[in-house]
C-alpha positions as CSV (number, residue, x, y, z in Angstrom):
1,X,16.6,-1.8,10.6
2,X,17.4,0.3,7.5
3,X,20.5,-1.8,6.7
4,X,18.5,-5.1,7.1
5,X,15.9,-3.8,4.6
6,X,18.6,-2.7,2.1
7,X,20.3,-6.0,2.4
8,X,17.0,-7.9,1.8
9,X,16.3,-5.6,-1.1
10,X,19.4,-6.6,-2.9
11,X,19.0,-10.3,-2.0
12,X,15.5,-10.3,-3.5
13,X,16.8,-8.4,-6.5
14,X,19.4,-11.1,-7.1
15,X,16.8,-13.9,-6.6
16,X,14.5,-12.1,-9.1
17,X,17.1,-12.8,-11.9
18,X,17.0,-16.5,-11.3
19,X,13.5,-17.2,-9.9
20,X,12.3,-18.9,-13.0
21,X,15.3,-21.3,-12.7
22,X,15.2,-22.0,-9.0
23,X,13.9,-25.4,-7.8
24,X,10.4,-24.9,-6.4
25,X,11.3,-26.2,-3.0
26,X,14.3,-23.8,-2.7
27,X,12.3,-20.9,-4.1
28,X,9.4,-21.4,-1.6
29,X,11.7,-22.0,1.3
30,X,13.7,-18.8,0.6
31,X,10.4,-16.9,0.1
32,X,9.1,-18.0,3.5
33,X,12.4,-17.2,5.2
34,X,12.4,-13.7,3.9
35,X,8.8,-13.3,5.2
36,X,9.8,-14.5,8.6
37,X,12.7,-12.1,8.8
38,X,10.4,-9.2,7.8
39,X,7.9,-10.2,10.5
40,X,10.6,-10.1,13.1
41,X,12.1,-6.8,11.8
42,X,8.7,-5.1,11.9
43,X,7.5,-6.7,15.1
44,X,10.6,-6.1,17.1
45,X,11.5,-2.7,15.9
46,X,12.8,0.0,18.2
47,X,10.1,2.3,19.7
48,X,10.4,5.7,18.1
49,X,12.2,4.6,14.9
50,X,9.0,5.4,13.0
51,X,6.4,8.2,13.4
52,X,3.6,6.2,15.0
53,X,5.2,3.6,17.4
54,X,5.3,5.9,20.4
55,X,1.6,6.6,20.1
56,X,0.8,2.9,19.5
57,X,2.7,2.1,22.7
58,X,0.9,4.8,24.7
59,X,-2.5,3.5,23.4
60,X,-1.5,-0.1,24.2
61,X,-0.6,0.7,27.8
62,X,-3.6,3.0,28.4
63,X,-6.2,1.0,26.3
64,X,-8.7,1.3,29.2
65,X,-8.7,5.1,29.1
66,X,-12.0,6.3,27.5
67,X,-10.4,9.2,25.8
68,X,-7.8,6.9,24.2
69,X,-10.4,4.3,23.2
70,X,-12.6,6.9,21.5
71,X,-9.9,7.9,19.1
72,X,-8.7,4.5,18.1
73,X,-10.2,1.6,16.1
74,X,-12.0,-0.8,18.4
75,X,-10.0,-3.7,17.1
76,X,-6.8,-2.2,18.4
77,X,-8.3,-1.6,21.8
78,X,-9.7,-5.1,22.0
79,X,-6.3,-6.6,21.0
80,X,-4.5,-4.4,23.5
81,X,-6.8,-5.6,26.2
82,X,-6.2,-9.2,25.2
83,X,-2.4,-9.0,24.9
84,X,-2.0,-7.0,28.1
85,X,-3.1,-10.2,29.9
86,X,0.2,-11.7,28.8
87,X,2.6,-8.8,28.5
88,X,2.8,-5.0,29.0
89,X,5.4,-4.8,26.2
90,X,3.7,-3.4,23.0
91,X,6.0,-5.5,20.8
92,X,3.7,-8.5,21.4
93,X,1.0,-6.5,19.5
94,X,3.5,-5.3,16.9
95,X,4.4,-9.0,16.2
96,X,0.7,-9.8,15.8
97,X,0.2,-7.1,13.2
98,X,3.5,-7.8,11.5
99,X,2.7,-11.5,11.2
100,X,-0.7,-11.0,9.6
101,X,0.4,-8.0,7.5
102,X,3.4,-9.7,6.0
103,X,1.8,-13.2,5.7
104,X,-1.4,-12.0,3.9
105,X,0.7,-10.0,1.5
106,X,3.1,-12.9,0.8
107,X,0.1,-15.1,0.1
108,X,-1.4,-12.5,-2.2
109,X,1.9,-12.1,-4.1
110,X,1.9,-15.8,-5.1
111,X,-1.7,-15.6,-6.3
112,X,-1.4,-12.4,-8.3
113,X,2.0,-12.5,-10.1
114,X,4.5,-14.9,-11.5
115,X,7.4,-12.8,-10.3
116,X,7.1,-13.1,-6.5
117,X,10.6,-12.0,-5.7
118,X,10.1,-8.8,-7.8
119,X,6.9,-8.3,-5.8
120,X,8.9,-8.6,-2.6
121,X,11.4,-6.1,-4.0
122,X,8.8,-3.5,-4.7
123,X,7.2,-4.2,-1.3
124,X,10.5,-3.6,0.5
125,X,10.9,-0.4,-1.5
126,X,8.0,1.4,0.0
127,X,5.1,-0.4,1.6
128,X,6.9,-2.5,4.1
129,X,8.2,0.7,5.8
130,X,4.9,2.5,5.4
131,X,2.5,-0.2,6.4
132,X,4.2,-2.9,8.5
133,X,6.5,-0.5,10.3
134,X,4.4,2.7,10.6
135,X,0.7,2.3,9.8
136,X,0.4,-1.2,11.2
137,X,-3.4,-1.3,11.3
138,X,-3.5,-0.3,7.7
139,X,-0.8,-2.9,7.0
140,X,-3.0,-5.8,8.1
141,X,-6.0,-4.3,6.3
142,X,-4.1,-3.8,3.1
143,X,-3.0,-7.5,3.1
144,X,-6.7,-8.4,3.2
145,X,-7.3,-5.9,0.4
146,X,-4.8,-7.6,-1.9
147,X,-6.5,-11.0,-1.3
148,X,-9.8,-9.4,-2.3
149,X,-8.6,-8.6,-5.9
150,X,-9.4,-12.1,-7.1
151,X,-13.0,-12.4,-5.8
152,X,-13.7,-8.9,-7.1
153,X,-12.4,-9.8,-10.5
154,X,-14.4,-13.1,-10.5
155,X,-17.5,-11.3,-9.3
156,X,-17.7,-13.3,-6.1
157,X,-19.0,-10.2,-4.4
158,X,-20.3,-11.8,-1.2
159,X,-16.8,-13.1,-0.4
160,X,-15.2,-9.8,-1.5
161,X,-17.6,-7.8,0.7
162,X,-16.9,-10.1,3.7
163,X,-13.1,-9.6,3.3
164,X,-13.4,-5.8,3.0
165,X,-15.6,-5.6,6.0
166,X,-13.0,-7.7,7.9
167,X,-10.4,-5.2,6.7
168,X,-12.6,-2.4,8.0
169,X,-12.6,-4.0,11.4
170,X,-8.9,-3.4,11.6
171,X,-9.0,0.0,9.9
172,X,-12.1,1.9,8.8
173,X,-10.4,3.2,5.6
174,X,-11.2,-0.2,4.1
175,X,-14.8,1.2,3.6
176,X,-13.3,3.4,0.8
177,X,-12.6,0.2,-1.1
178,X,-16.3,-1.0,-1.2
179,X,-17.1,0.7,-4.5
180,X,-14.5,-1.6,-6.1
181,X,-17.1,-4.4,-5.7
182,X,-18.8,-3.1,-8.8
183,X,-15.7,-2.9,-11.0
184,X,-15.3,-5.2,-14.0
185,X,-12.2,-7.1,-14.9
186,X,-13.0,-7.2,-18.6
187,X,-10.2,-6.5,-21.0
188,X,-9.7,-2.7,-21.4
189,X,-11.5,-1.4,-24.4
190,X,-10.3,1.6,-26.3
191,X,-12.8,3.8,-24.4
192,X,-11.6,2.6,-21.1
193,X,-8.0,3.2,-22.1
194,X,-8.9,6.8,-23.0
195,X,-10.8,7.3,-19.7
196,X,-7.8,6.0,-17.7
197,X,-5.4,8.1,-19.8
198,X,-7.3,11.4,-19.2
199,X,-8.1,10.7,-15.6
200,X,-4.7,11.8,-14.4
201,X,-4.7,15.3,-16.1
202,X,-8.3,15.7,-15.0
203,X,-7.3,15.1,-11.4
204,X,-4.8,17.9,-11.7
205,X,-7.5,20.3,-12.9
206,X,-9.6,19.4,-9.9
207,X,-6.6,19.9,-7.6
208,X,-6.0,23.5,-8.9
209,X,-9.5,24.7,-9.3
210,X,-11.9,22.3,-7.5
211,X,-10.7,21.9,-3.9
212,X,-12.9,24.6,-2.5
213,X,-15.9,23.2,-4.4
214,X,-15.5,19.8,-2.8
215,X,-15.2,21.3,0.7
216,X,-18.5,23.1,0.2
217,X,-20.4,19.9,-0.6
218,X,-22.4,19.0,2.5
219,X,-22.2,15.2,2.8
220,X,-23.4,13.4,6.0
221,X,-20.4,12.1,8.1
222,X,-18.0,12.5,5.1
223,X,-18.4,16.3,5.2
224,X,-17.5,16.3,8.9
225,X,-14.5,14.2,8.3
226,X,-13.3,16.5,5.6
227,X,-13.8,19.5,7.9
228,X,-11.7,17.7,10.6
229,X,-8.9,17.0,8.1
230,X,-9.0,20.6,7.0
231,X,-8.9,21.9,10.5
232,X,-5.9,19.6,11.4
233,X,-4.0,20.9,8.4
234,X,-4.8,24.6,9.0
235,X,-3.9,24.5,12.7
236,X,-0.7,22.5,12.2
237,X,-1.9,19.4,14.1
238,X,-0.5,17.3,11.3
239,X,2.7,17.9,9.5
240,X,1.8,15.7,6.5
241,X,2.4,17.5,3.2
242,X,2.1,16.5,-0.4
243,X,3.7,17.6,-3.6
244,X,1.7,16.7,-6.8
245,X,4.8,17.5,-8.9
246,X,7.3,15.5,-6.8
247,X,9.7,13.1,-8.6
248,X,8.1,10.2,-6.6
249,X,4.6,11.0,-7.9
250,X,5.7,11.8,-11.4
251,X,7.6,8.5,-11.6
252,X,4.5,6.6,-10.5
253,X,2.4,8.4,-13.2
254,X,5.1,7.5,-15.8
255,X,4.9,3.8,-15.0
256,X,1.1,4.0,-15.0
257,X,1.1,5.3,-18.6
258,X,3.8,2.7,-19.6
259,X,1.7,-0.1,-18.3
260,X,-1.4,1.3,-20.0
261,X,0.5,1.4,-23.3
262,X,1.3,-2.3,-23.1
263,X,-2.0,-3.2,-21.6
264,X,-3.0,-5.7,-24.4
265,X,0.3,-7.6,-24.1
266,X,0.2,-7.7,-20.3
267,X,-3.4,-8.7,-20.1
268,X,-2.5,-11.9,-21.9
269,X,-0.1,-12.8,-19.1
270,X,-2.0,-11.4,-16.1
271,X,-5.7,-11.9,-16.2
272,X,-6.3,-9.5,-13.3
273,X,-4.5,-6.6,-15.0
274,X,-7.6,-4.6,-16.2
275,X,-9.1,-4.4,-12.7
276,X,-5.8,-3.5,-11.1
277,X,-5.2,-0.7,-13.6
278,X,-8.5,0.8,-12.7
279,X,-7.6,0.7,-9.0
280,X,-4.2,2.2,-9.8
281,X,-5.9,5.1,-11.6
282,X,-8.1,5.7,-8.5
283,X,-5.0,5.8,-6.3
284,X,-3.2,8.3,-8.5
285,X,-6.2,10.5,-9.0
286,X,-7.2,10.6,-5.3
287,X,-3.7,11.9,-4.5
288,X,-4.3,15.1,-6.5
289,X,-8.0,15.4,-6.2
290,X,-7.7,15.5,-2.4
291,X,-4.4,17.3,-2.4
292,X,-5.9,20.2,-0.5
293,X,-6.2,17.8,2.5
294,X,-2.8,16.1,2.7
295,X,-3.6,13.5,5.3
296,X,-6.7,12.2,3.4
297,X,-4.9,12.5,0.1
298,X,-2.0,10.3,1.2
299,X,-4.0,7.7,3.1
300,X,-6.5,7.1,0.4
301,X,-4.0,7.2,-2.5
302,X,-1.4,5.0,-0.9
303,X,-4.1,2.5,0.1
304,X,-5.3,2.0,-3.5
305,X,-1.8,2.2,-4.9
306,X,-0.6,-0.8,-2.9
307,X,-1.6,-2.6,-6.1
308,X,1.6,-1.2,-7.7
309,X,3.5,-4.0,-5.9
310,X,1.9,-6.4,-8.3
311,X,1.5,-4.2,-11.3
312,X,5.1,-3.1,-11.5
313,X,6.2,-6.7,-11.8
314,X,4.3,-6.7,-15.1
315,X,7.0,-4.7,-16.7
316,X,8.7,-8.0,-17.3
317,X,6.0,-9.0,-19.7
318,X,6.8,-6.0,-22.0
319,X,10.6,-6.2,-22.2
320,X,13.0,-8.8,-23.6
321,X,15.4,-10.1,-22.7
322,X,14.1,-10.7,-19.2
323,X,17.3,-9.6,-17.4
324,X,16.9,-6.1,-18.8
325,X,13.4,-5.9,-17.4
326,X,14.6,-7.1,-14.0
327,X,17.3,-4.4,-14.0
328,X,14.7,-1.7,-14.8
329,X,12.5,-3.0,-12.0
330,X,15.5,-2.8,-9.7
331,X,16.2,0.8,-10.6
332,X,12.5,1.7,-10.0
333,X,12.5,-0.2,-6.8
334,X,15.7,1.5,-5.6
335,X,14.1,4.9,-6.2
336,X,11.1,3.9,-4.2
337,X,13.3,2.5,-1.5
338,X,14.8,6.0,-1.1
339,X,11.4,7.4,-0.4
340,X,10.3,4.4,1.7
341,X,13.2,4.5,4.1
342,X,12.4,8.1,5.2
343,X,9.5,6.6,7.2
344,X,12.2,5.1,9.5
345,X,14.3,8.3,9.4
346,X,16.9,7.0,7.0
347,X,18.2,8.5,3.7
348,X,19.6,6.2,1.0
349,X,20.3,8.3,-2.1
350,X,19.2,11.8,-1.1
351,X,17.2,13.7,1.5
352,X,13.4,13.7,0.9
């Protein structure tokens, strides 16, 4: 699988150089073909190649077990019951999630950026391995989330709410996205730029001095969830760790500030840029703010930061000639790919 992903990565990188010159029919056909390959790669993957597929298989086979059902989203249980009528092989369910996860994202890419092959490149670099191969329920939900960006930006809150609730049916973490319904897509003012700029260092302050304060806040349901996350971390039930000074996180912060610096230029070319930058900031801040609870930190942060697939393509609006911008995007994507591939137990450039 890793070699297929690497091959597709370099194919999409090559296509990114020429996508403005490719005939529309050829470009669309190639785009669809890449999507089909990704659906098959994710849907037919070997059980055990990722961290979650063994558990998904067990749940699929034992969906009728009350203990299993109580710890899994109801949508997965219902789908397991449905597909078990046709096959006891969990791959039929993997194909369902892969089809919708990849398809929804590929539709969103075409709606949110002019550089669709660069978007696929960044998608292959990290989120394909994380969502479509590992966290498959989140993968489907995150595709719905990307499609929600436009109605949120255009203040079509009823449609946006319906989409997010649909996403929550497949994974409850979509409920964390509901506050975005009240976000504005107005051009970033100087005050907003300052707020976004200082939000990152402020999150580090919270990480180093405020974790215990957050844990002592008694919030209904949420407080119980925080306690469960903390217990899982303390007892070793989860091996998820985070490093707020890791090269991966620091690179992401660097790109955030770069995009913020060129925000006026980019907004002229991407009308949804202001909203997406606010979402990006939430993703970065949540990683450090909830750093004392690694599982929660990663899940919330990576969910919001899926917007980077689109945002990173905007680098091309700030650099001329265009081929230099594409090369820079390739380098960033390659670095992300090194981190992304570890979700399928493969190292590209160095161990992570």
